[in-house]
C-alpha positions in Angstrom: 11.0 -52.1 77.5 7.7 -50.1 77.0 8.6 -47.6 79.6 11.9 -46.9 78.1 10.5 -46.5 74.8 7.9 -44.0 76.0 10.5 -42.1 77.7 12.7 -42.0 74.4 9.8 -40.7 72.4 8.8 -38.1 75.0 12.3 -36.9 75.1 12.4 -36.7 71.3 9.2 -34.8 71.3 10.4 -32.6 74.2 13.5 -31.6 72.2 11.4 -30.8 69.2 8.9 -28.7 71.1 11.7 -26.8 72.9 13.2 -25.8 69.7 9.8 -25.3 67.9 10.6 -21.7 66.9 13.7 -22.6 65.0 12.0 -25.7 63.7 9.0 -23.9 62.4 11.2 -21.5 60.5 13.2 -24.3 59.0 10.1 -26.4 58.1 7.8 -23.6 56.8 8.8 -24.4 53.1 10.2 -28.0 53.2 7.0 -29.5 55.0 4.3 -28.0 52.9 4.7 -31.2 50.8 1.6 -30.5 48.6 3.2 -27.4 47.1 7.0 -27.9 47.5 9.4 -29.3 45.1 12.1 -31.9 45.7 13.6 -32.5 49.1 16.2 -30.1 50.4 19.7 -30.9 49.2 21.5 -33.4 51.5 25.0 -34.1 51.4 25.8 -37.9 51.9 27.6 -37.2 55.3 24.5 -35.3 56.6 22.0 -37.8 55.5 24.0 -40.8 56.9 24.2 -39.0 60.1 20.4 -38.6 60.4 19.1 -40.5 63.5 17.7 -43.8 62.5 18.2 -43.5 58.7 21.2 -44.5 57.1 22.7 -45.8 53.8 21.0 -49.1 53.4 24.2 -50.6 51.9 25.8 -49.9 55.3 22.8 -51.2 57.1 22.6 -54.6 55.2 26.4 -54.7 55.0 26.5 -54.7 58.6 24.0 -57.7 58.6 21.4 -55.0 59.1 22.8 -54.5 62.6 22.8 -58.1 63.1 25.4 -57.9 65.7 27.4 -61.0 64.5 31.2 -61.2 64.0 32.5 -63.8 61.6 35.9 -65.5 61.8 38.6 -63.4 60.0 40.1 -66.4 58.3 37.0 -67.8 57.1 35.8 -64.6 55.6 39.0 -63.8 53.7 39.1 -64.2 49.9 42.5 -64.2 48.1 43.3 -60.9 46.6 40.5 -58.9 48.5 40.8 -57.2 51.7 39.2 -59.2 54.6 36.8 -56.4 55.5 35.3 -56.3 51.9 34.6 -60.1 52.1 32.9 -59.9 55.5 30.8 -56.9 54.4 29.7 -58.7 51.3 28.8 -61.8 53.4 26.8 -59.8 55.7 25.0 -57.9 53.0 24.0 -61.2 51.4 22.9 -62.5 54.8 20.7 -59.4 55.5 19.1 -59.5 52.0 18.4 -63.3 52.4 16.6 -62.6 55.8 14.6 -60.0 54.2 13.5 -62.1 51.3 12.7 -65.1 53.7 10.5 -62.8 56.0 8.6 -61.2 53.1 8.0 -64.7 51.7 6.8 -65.9 55.0 4.3 -62.8 55.7 3.0 -63.0 52.1 1.8 -66.6 52.1 -1.7 -65.4 52.8 -1.7 -63.3 49.6 -2.0 -65.8 46.6 -1.0 -64.6 43.2 1.5 -62.1 44.4 5.2 -62.6 44.0 7.1 -62.3 47.3 10.5 -62.0 45.6 9.2 -59.1 43.6 8.2 -57.3 46.9 11.5 -58.2 48.4 13.6 -56.6 45.7 11.3 -53.6 45.6 12.0 -53.1 49.2 15.7 -53.5 48.7 15.8 -51.2 45.7 13.7 -48.6 47.4 15.9 -48.7 50.6 18.9 -48.1 48.5 17.4 -45.4 46.4 15.9 -43.4 49.3 19.0 -44.3 51.7 16.6 -45.9 54.4 17.5 -48.9 56.4 15.6 -51.8 54.8 14.5 -53.2 58.3 12.9 -49.9 59.0 11.1 -50.1 55.5 9.9 -53.7 56.4 8.5 -52.4 59.9 6.6 -49.6 58.3 5.1 -51.9 55.8 4.2 -54.4 58.5 2.3 -51.7 60.5 0.9 -50.1 57.5 -0.5 -53.0 55.2 0.6 -56.2 57.0 2.3 -56.9 53.5 -1.1 -56.9 51.7 -0.2 -55.4 48.2 -3.8 -54.6 47.6 -4.5 -52.9 51.0 -6.8 -49.9 50.8 -7.5 -47.6 53.9 -10.7 -45.8 54.8 -8.7 -42.6 53.7 -7.8 -44.3 50.3 -4.2 -44.8 51.2 -3.0 -47.6 48.9 -0.6 -50.7 48.7 2.3 -52.0 50.8 3.3 -48.4 52.1 -0.3 -47.2 52.2 0.4 -44.0 50.2 -2.4 -41.8 49.1 -2.6 -41.5 45.2 -2.0 -37.7 45.2 1.3 -38.3 47.2 2.3 -41.3 45.2 2.0 -39.5 41.8 3.7 -36.4 43.0 6.6 -38.5 44.1 6.6 -40.5 40.9 6.8 -37.3 38.9 9.4 -35.7 40.9 11.7 -38.8 41.0 11.1 -40.2 37.6 9.3 -43.5 39.0 7.9 -45.6 36.1 4.3 -47.4 36.5 0.7 -46.6 36.4 -0.6 -49.0 39.0 -0.5 -47.5 42.5 -0.7 -51.0 44.0 2.3 -52.2 42.1 5.1 -53.1 44.7 7.9 -51.5 42.9 6.2 -48.2 42.4 4.4 -48.1 45.7 7.4 -48.9 47.9 9.6 -46.6 46.0 7.3 -43.7 46.3 6.6 -44.3 50.0 10.2 -44.7 50.8 11.0 -41.4 48.9 8.3 -39.7 50.6 9.5 -40.8 54.0 13.1 -39.8 53.3 11.9 -36.3 52.5 9.9 -36.2 55.8 13.0 -37.0 57.6 15.1 -34.5 55.6 12.3 -32.0 56.6 11.8 -32.8 60.3 15.2 -34.0 61.2 14.1 -36.6 63.7 13.0 -40.0 62.6 10.2 -40.5 65.1 8.7 -37.3 64.2 8.9 -38.1 60.5 7.0 -41.3 61.3 4.4 -39.2 62.9 4.2 -37.0 59.8 4.0 -40.1 57.5 0.9 -41.4 59.4 -0.8 -38.1 60.5 0.3 -35.7 57.8 3.3 -33.3 57.7 1.2 -30.1 57.8 -0.8 -31.3 60.7 2.3 -32.5 62.5 3.8 -29.0 62.0 0.7 -27.3 63.4 1.0 -29.4 66.5 4.7 -28.4 66.9 3.8 -24.8 66.5 1.1 -25.3 69.1 3.7 -26.9 71.4 1.9 -30.2 72.0 1.8 -33.7 70.5 -1.3 -35.8 71.3 -0.6 -39.4 72.6 -2.5 -40.7 69.6 0.1 -39.4 67.2 3.0 -40.9 69.3 1.4 -44.5 69.0 2.5 -44.9 65.4 6.1 -44.5 65.9 5.8 -46.8 68.8 4.4 -49.5 66.7 6.9 -49.1 63.9 9.8 -49.1 66.5 8.4 -52.2 68.1 8.2 -54.1 64.8 11.6 -52.7 63.8 13.0 -54.2 67.2 11.3 -57.6 66.6 12.9 -57.8 63.0 16.4 -57.1 64.4 16.2 -59.7 66.9 15.0 -62.3 64.5 17.9 -61.2 62.2 20.4 -61.5 65.0 19.2 -65.0 65.9 19.2 -66.2 62.4 22.7 -64.7 61.8 24.0 -66.3 64.8 22.7 -69.7 63.8 24.5 -69.2 60.5 27.7 -68.3 62.2 27.6 -71.4 64.4 26.9 -73.8 61.4 29.7 -72.3 59.5 32.5 -71.5 62.1 31.5 -73.4 65.3 30.3 -71.8 68.6 33.8 -70.7 69.6 33.9 -68.1 66.7 30.5 -66.6 67.3 29.8 -63.4 69.0 26.2 -62.0 69.1 25.0 -58.6 70.1 21.3 -58.0 70.0 20.3 -54.3 69.9 
């Protein structure tokens, strides 16, 4: 698994470096995030086609890629297409998994409302059009679900966003709040910032590197034609956390399908 992931990351970086001239030209204005305005215009079809980032309603509607298939008859509701009822059930199932996971991970942090954090993640994923499981993975790697986390570089909160970045995103997107540790503000700002990085760099793994290392630094490395191994480590950790979450969701969803429909109607695909 590790060998395959290293190969995939290396391949992504190789493609980026091979096209570094065109990439540099395209990114010159959009990646200078300290001075640029809103992210480049992105039509729905283009954004939904970005590797690794998708409409969260599609992600959760599919059980956040849970890989389960339900019995057609048991999911049908009178007067509504069968596909709509299946989609609604899988959306609920994915959201329930997310809430339970957040509640479990936040047991150590007394005085913080895990439901508030879960709803903040779901809302931010919808607003930024990022898969909520990917947001969960980023939060796990960044802060381990500690709302009051602060790094040595003064990155704050669940998404470990620097105050200057957070307030720029808040101003650009009309986010409300004055506490950078507030889950609703912090996760929304972090998700929107990551979405802009994906729109700028085009590749999800490179956007993750930019989120961790800084977009201008990553752009410099792209121009230089080399990505150090320590920059690759962060997307590896996020992807590993994302894979674990997807496996857990698939197992939980499979159990739900068995309890409701019996083993004969269950089909599981773990990605």
